C-alpha positions as a printed NumPy array, in Angstrom:
array([[ 23.003,  15.412, -16.522],
       [ 25.231,  12.728, -14.721],
       [ 22.147,  10.396, -14.536],
       [ 21.487,  10.646, -18.237],
       [ 25.184,   9.991, -18.942],
       [ 25.137,   6.923, -16.739],
       [ 21.919,   5.597, -18.272],
       [ 23.296,   6.07 , -21.812],
       [ 26.499,   4.357, -20.87 ],
       [ 24.6  ,   1.406, -19.334],
       [ 22.532,   0.952, -22.545],
       [ 25.659,   1.115, -24.575],
       [ 27.319,  -1.477, -22.31 ],
       [ 24.184,  -3.783, -22.6  ],
       [ 24.228,  -3.592, -26.436],
       [ 27.994,  -4.205, -26.596],
       [ 27.471,  -7.237, -24.291],
       [ 24.651,  -8.613, -26.479],
       [ 26.929,  -8.297, -29.515],
       [ 29.8  ,  -9.971, -27.784],
       [ 27.767, -13.001, -26.957],
       [ 26.238, -13.279, -30.479],
       [ 26.761, -16.614, -32.187],
       [ 29.808, -16.579, -34.465],
       [ 29.798, -18.885, -37.399],
       [ 32.991, -20.444, -38.99 ],
       [ 32.057, -19.321, -42.507],
       [ 31.177, -15.784, -41.425],
       [ 27.426, -16.006, -42.172],
       [ 25.457, -13.262, -40.333],
       [ 24.423, -13.776, -36.777],
       [ 21.736, -12.096, -34.543],
       [ 22.875, -10.125, -31.431],
       [ 19.361,  -9.187, -30.144],
       [ 16.928, -11.503, -28.362],
       [ 13.176, -11.708, -28.188],
       [ 11.896, -12.497, -24.697],
       [ 10.638, -16.19 , -24.942],
       [  9.942, -18.794, -22.291],
       [ 10.071, -22.497, -23.351],
       [  7.596, -24.916, -21.799],
       [  9.151, -28.143, -23.273],
       [  7.879, -31.033, -25.418],
       [  4.144, -31.383, -26.006],
       [  3.976, -33.874, -28.848],
       [  6.415, -36.831, -29.073],
       [  7.035, -38.945, -32.097],
       [  6.616, -42.724, -32.347],
       [  2.861, -43.483, -31.655],
       [  1.075, -42.057, -34.624],
       [ -1.497, -44.186, -36.468],
       [ -0.029, -46.739, -39.004],
       [  3.501, -45.878, -37.883],
       [  3.116, -42.398, -39.539],
       [  5.637, -40.774, -37.18 ],
       [  7.723, -43.671, -36.017],
       [ 11.025, -41.928, -36.976],
       [ 10.174, -38.412, -35.982],
       [  7.604, -35.529, -35.809],
       [  8.757, -32.115, -37.095],
       [  7.863, -28.972, -38.947],
       [  4.835, -27.999, -36.839],
       [  2.174, -25.703, -38.516],
       [ -0.573, -24.685, -36.204],
       [ -4.07 , -23.446, -37.177],
       [ -7.303, -22.727, -35.268],
       [-10.79 , -23.349, -36.402],
       [-13.613, -22.653, -33.921],
       [-12.279, -23.631, -30.475],
       [ -9.96 , -26.255, -31.598],
       [ -6.32 , -26.114, -32.664],
       [ -5.119, -28.222, -35.614],
       [ -1.436, -29.077, -35.859],
       [ -0.11 , -30.268, -39.145],
       [  3.389, -31.79 , -38.775],
       [  5.754, -33.92 , -40.752],
       [  5.763, -37.523, -39.699],
       [  8.745, -39.622, -40.699],
       [  7.086, -42.864, -41.239],
       [  7.742, -46.426, -42.597],
       [  7.416, -45.307, -46.187],
       [  8.489, -41.717, -46.169],
       [  7.686, -38.218, -44.685],
       [  4.02 , -37.26 , -44.912],
       [  1.765, -34.511, -43.518],
       [  0.093, -35.734, -40.275],
       [ -2.661, -34.113, -38.206],
       [ -3.135, -33.63 , -34.368],
       [ -5.86 , -31.82 , -32.564],
       [ -5.936, -30.048, -29.25 ],
       [ -8.087, -27.68 , -27.044],
       [ -5.015, -26.132, -25.218],
       [ -1.955, -26.686, -27.358],
       [ -0.514, -29.027, -24.726],
       [ -2.492, -32.251, -25.027],
       [ -2.684, -33.491, -28.538],
       [ -4.786, -36.286, -30.157],
       [ -2.975, -37.646, -33.254],
       [ -5.116, -38.356, -36.215],
       [ -2.503, -39.912, -38.568],
       [ -1.39 , -39.064, -42.046],
       [ -3.565, -36.623, -44.091],
       [ -1.583, -36.927, -47.375],
       [ -0.478, -39.968, -49.249],
       [  2.752, -40.245, -51.283],
       [  2.119, -39.778, -55.04 ],
       [  2.405, -42.494, -57.632],
       [  5.773, -43.265, -59.241],
       [  6.492, -40.322, -61.62 ],
       [  4.641, -37.736, -59.583],
       [  6.712, -34.968, -58.03 ],
       [  5.477, -35.921, -54.587],
       [  6.239, -39.615, -54.879],
       [  8.772, -39.525, -52.097],
       [  7.395, -36.839, -49.703],
       [  4.162, -34.951, -49.275],
       [  4.819, -32.812, -46.251],
       [  4.9  , -29.324, -44.704],
       [  1.357, -28.128, -45.57 ],
       [  0.461, -24.458, -45.208],
       [ -3.322, -23.738, -45.389],
       [ -5.704, -20.849, -45.813],
       [ -9.477, -20.663, -45.926],
       [-11.143, -18.764, -48.824],
       [-14.722, -18.734, -50.064],
       [-15.658, -21.673, -47.804],
       [-12.829, -23.927, -49.051],
       [ -9.633, -24.825, -47.404],
       [ -6.529, -24.537, -49.721],
       [ -3.383, -26.371, -48.969],
       [  0.165, -25.77 , -50.249],
       [  2.525, -28.591, -49.417],
       [  6.076, -29.654, -50.128],
       [  6.547, -32.372, -52.661],
       [  9.661, -34.113, -53.885],
       [ 10.671, -37.238, -55.863],
       [ 13.953, -37.536, -53.997],
       [ 14.996, -38.715, -50.478],
       [ 17.88 , -40.246, -48.676],
       [ 17.889, -44.031, -48.435],
       [ 15.54 , -45.89 , -46.007],
       [ 14.775, -45.958, -43.255],
       [ 15.296, -42.262, -42.746],
       [ 14.023, -41.147, -46.201],
       [ 14.931, -37.432, -45.615],
       [ 13.425, -35.265, -48.418],
       [ 16.099, -34.022, -50.875],
       [ 16.117, -31.225, -53.492],
       [ 14.248, -30.073, -55.292],
       [ 11.669, -28.983, -52.74 ],
       [  8.509, -28.122, -54.655],
       [  5.172, -26.4  , -53.808],
       [  2.021, -28.488, -54.656],
       [ -1.634, -27.914, -54.125],
       [ -4.584, -29.708, -52.371],
       [ -7.98 , -28.511, -51.145],
       [-10.713, -29.637, -48.765],
       [-14.099, -28.642, -47.519],
       [-13.094, -29.23 , -43.888],
       [ -9.749, -28.471, -42.239],
       [ -9.708, -32.153, -41.18 ],
       [ -9.968, -33.272, -44.737],
       [-10.275, -35.321, -46.739],
       [ -7.653, -33.384, -48.704],
       [ -7.768, -33.777, -52.451],
       [ -4.596, -33.212, -54.391],
       [ -4.701, -30.921, -57.376],
       [ -2.052, -32.074, -59.717],
       [ -3.42 , -29.844, -62.458],
       [ -2.407, -26.777, -60.348],
       [  1.21 , -25.628, -60.263],
       [  1.627, -22.814, -57.857],
       [  5.26 , -22.049, -58.738],
       [  8.453, -23.864, -59.544],
       [ 12.108, -23.474, -59.177],
       [ 13.956, -21.126, -61.575],
       [ 17.452, -21.176, -63.065],
       [ 19.76 , -18.185, -62.13 ],
       [ 17.485, -17.133, -59.282],
       [ 17.498, -17.428, -55.458],
       [ 15.212, -20.327, -55.712],
       [ 16.923, -22.804, -58.094],
       [ 16.715, -25.975, -55.886],
       [ 13.998, -25.014, -53.369],
       [ 10.634, -23.256, -53.977],
       [  8.686, -24.712, -51.048],
       [  5.574, -23.37 , -49.317],
       [  5.203, -20.984, -46.42 ],
       [  2.898, -18.763, -44.449],
       [ -0.003, -17.225, -46.47 ],
       [ -1.852, -14.017, -45.738],
       [ -4.299, -11.903, -47.707],
       [ -3.363,  -8.291, -47.992],
       [ -4.784,  -5.579, -50.183],
       [ -6.84 ,  -7.995, -52.304],
       [ -4.02 , -10.412, -52.986],
       [ -2.614, -13.474, -51.341],
       [  1.037, -13.27 , -50.228],
       [  3.026, -16.467, -49.594],
       [  6.35 , -16.251, -47.694],
       [  7.998, -19.172, -49.551],
       [ 11.443, -20.765, -49.025],
       [ 13.96 , -20.383, -51.71 ],
       [ 17.46 , -21.831, -52.02 ],
       [ 20.261, -22.033, -54.501],
       [ 23.455, -23.877, -54.637],
       [ 26.985, -22.964, -55.889],
       [ 30.633, -24.091, -55.316],
       [ 30.372, -22.629, -51.726],
       [ 27.368, -24.642, -50.85 ],
       [ 23.584, -23.862, -50.294],
       [ 22.242, -20.404, -49.746],
       [ 18.766, -20.072, -48.246],
       [ 16.205, -17.269, -47.927],
       [ 12.596, -16.381, -48.161],
       [ 10.664, -14.756, -51.012],
       [  7.272, -13.378, -51.959],
       [  4.854, -15.279, -54.094],
       [  1.548, -13.495, -55.085],
       [ -1.755, -14.338, -56.49 ],
       [ -5.402, -13.34 , -56.459],
       [ -6.513, -16.914, -57.426],
       [ -5.502, -19.714, -55.103],
       [ -6.288, -22.244, -57.925],
       [ -3.88 , -20.683, -60.347],
       [ -0.118, -19.933, -60.619],
       [  1.587, -17.468, -58.392],
       [  3.939, -14.626, -59.554],
       [  7.217, -14.503, -57.537],
       [  8.995, -11.233, -56.777],
       [ 12.51 , -11.353, -58.453],
       [ 14.307, -10.177, -55.229],
       [ 14.147, -12.197, -51.932],
       [ 13.149, -10.739, -48.622],
       [ 16.574, -11.12 , -47.174],
       [ 20.143, -11.739, -48.756],
       [ 20.638, -15.524, -49.184],
       [ 23.664, -15.225, -46.801],
       [ 21.148, -14.893, -43.924],
       [ 20.578, -18.639, -44.209],
       [ 16.969, -18.732, -43.094],
       [ 14.129, -21.023, -44.235],
       [ 10.503, -21.625, -43.514],
       [  8.197, -18.88 , -42.118],
       [  5.355, -18.047, -39.792],
       [  4.108, -14.572, -39.682],
       [  2.266, -12.601, -36.967],
       [  0.781,  -9.037, -37.054],
       [  0.773,  -7.306, -33.626],
       [ -2.283,  -5.   , -33.689],
       [ -1.107,  -3.086, -30.636],
       [  2.195,  -2.021, -32.24 ],
       [  1.202,  -2.354, -35.975],
       [  4.226,  -4.48 , -36.599],
       [  4.767,  -7.583, -38.654],
       [  6.862, -10.281, -37.116],
       [  8.385, -13.118, -39.256],
       [  9.472, -16.253, -37.291],
       [ 11.884, -18.464, -39.158],
       [ 14.447, -21.201, -38.575],
       [ 18.066, -20.311, -38.911],
       [ 20.621, -22.62 , -40.477],
       [ 23.892, -22.585, -38.597],
       [ 27.188, -24.396, -39.208],
       [ 29.881, -25.877, -36.94 ],
       [ 33.144, -27.762, -37.744],
       [ 31.817, -30.74 , -35.889],
       [ 28.212, -31.038, -37.214],
       [ 28.199, -29.129, -40.496],
       [ 25.049, -27.286, -41.274],
       [ 21.899, -27.708, -39.083],
       [ 18.821, -25.798, -37.792],
       [ 20.391, -24.168, -34.753],
       [ 17.928, -21.516, -33.673],
       [ 14.602, -19.711, -34.346],
       [ 14.99 , -16.154, -35.497],
       [ 12.449, -13.288, -35.786],
       [ 12.455, -10.419, -38.187],
       [ 10.207,  -7.344, -37.912],
       [  8.85 ,  -4.529, -39.999],
       [  6.063,  -1.918, -40.099],
       [  5.649,  -2.666, -43.943],
       [  4.899,  -6.112, -44.864],
       [  6.309,  -5.582, -48.395],
       [  9.766,  -4.352, -47.113],
       [ 12.004,  -6.186, -44.696],
       [ 15.466,  -5.232, -43.375],
       [ 17.808,  -7.97 , -42.426],
       [ 19.244,  -5.82 , -39.716],
       [ 15.996,  -5.944, -37.809],
       [ 16.269,  -9.462, -36.347],
       [ 16.694, -11.261, -33.083],
       [ 17.125, -14.778, -31.555],
       [ 13.883, -16.307, -30.25 ],
       [ 14.911, -19.777, -29.151],
       [ 18.329, -21.548, -29.192],
       [ 20.277, -23.883, -26.913],
       [ 20.602, -21.211, -24.254],
       [ 16.806, -20.78 , -23.515],
       [ 15.327, -24.137, -24.791],
       [ 14.769, -26.535, -21.967],
       [ 15.366, -29.765, -23.877],
       [ 16.88 , -29.343, -27.278],
       [ 20.498, -28.173, -27.249],
       [ 21.35 , -29.113, -30.724],
       [ 18.909, -29.063, -33.61 ],
       [ 15.938, -26.622, -33.204],
       [ 13.689, -26.428, -36.192],
       [ 10.805, -24.731, -37.918],
       [  8.547, -22.393, -35.753],
       [  4.772, -21.734, -36.021],
       [  3.063, -19.113, -34.031],
       [ -0.54 , -18.345, -32.901],
       [ -2.04 , -15.716, -30.505],
       [ -3.685, -16.982, -27.347],
       [ -5.108, -14.279, -25.149],
       [ -2.342, -11.75 , -24.302],
       [  0.504, -14.211, -25.272],
       [  1.859, -15.6  , -28.51 ],
       [  2.371, -19.303, -28.586],
       [  5.218, -20.946, -30.633],
       [  5.355, -24.607, -31.547],
       [  8.668, -25.917, -32.976],
       [ 10.618, -29.122, -33.404],
       [ 13.862, -30.266, -31.908],
       [ 15.94 , -33.271, -30.791],
       [ 16.386, -33.85 , -27.11 ],
       [ 19.862, -33.464, -25.993],
       [ 22.714, -32.262, -28.229],
       [ 21.851, -34.21 , -31.404],
       [ 21.636, -32.243, -34.661],
       [ 19.949, -35.079, -36.56 ],
       [ 16.963, -34.684, -38.827],
       [ 15.423, -37.661, -37.294],
       [ 13.564, -38.548, -33.903],
       [ 12.51 , -34.993, -33.428],
       [  9.612, -33.962, -31.16 ],
       [  7.581, -30.875, -30.966],
       [  7.88 , -28.3  , -28.141],
       [  5.842, -25.266, -27.064],
       [  7.143, -21.842, -26.081],
       [  5.453, -18.62 , -25.029],
       [  5.957, -14.885, -25.618],
       [  4.158, -12.015, -23.837],
       [  2.368,  -9.471, -26.081],
       [  3.34 ,  -6.913, -27.083],
       [  6.606,  -8.663, -28.136],
       [  9.747,  -7.369, -26.507],
       [ 13.16 ,  -7.29 , -28.04 ],
       [ 16.071,  -7.241, -25.508],
       [ 18.653,  -4.632, -26.401],
       [ 16.624,  -2.974, -29.008]])
């Protein structure tokens, strides 16, 4: 009995300790007290040497795919004329060969005239389908940071390497007034479940108190048609998360959603300060209480400020995660590189 009491007390102590050290935000937005065991390896793709200056000002928003024995990494290259989706290829996730930009900016008047980036893809019936972020607005040169609205646009190809053909006649979904996606309805991870495609898209709205960010469900059975959006988001907008990469652990029958969290400090304002993970047994229902920190300044070896969008893929008995960040303590959108981290399967949540 004494041993059981001691063990229970120790567990309570550990949980209290984890909560005490949880990040606290000046505006009271929710924090995550648990942690997923994750080991960072460091930078594997640096910006600056992409073809035709495609990533001269930064490389970020990594999205990894595998076809055959090769890994394909789509990432946002901040180039001389704007942010565009770029491609790099690898056999081991560590050494990458850059192929340059795979999308062009749209003509004046098109909704992707200032940025064509963040492409999420899925293969269906022998064709690759791409859903990418388009916007007609950016900050001034040379940074040209994409600005609201963030829209979801469509392209397709016969090969994952392209060429990718834009489909301006297809409008997957758009922002909606009086909803959780009034200024952002940008693409995310796509999976086919129960005969329909589910897309974990990013939605954001603005009010007098600022921007609120969350994730939502878009659904379709035809990738070349419009999608239906569930009226309620996956998480309350106060969670302040955006972008998604989803993994199903066969061993535990659990879905894990990796996302970048937007923190806030008095010194830097809002910025991507950490990667979080949420989990559920039912892909259609998510509880914001089931969350943990995956990577932040405490366990990232090189980025101690901004840590951005994650993408995950299974490699043997491990889960690999690629993400972007800025070396040092900078919280800038610019001059980011892409890092690699690892998690042992099945995934382990400390303090759970």
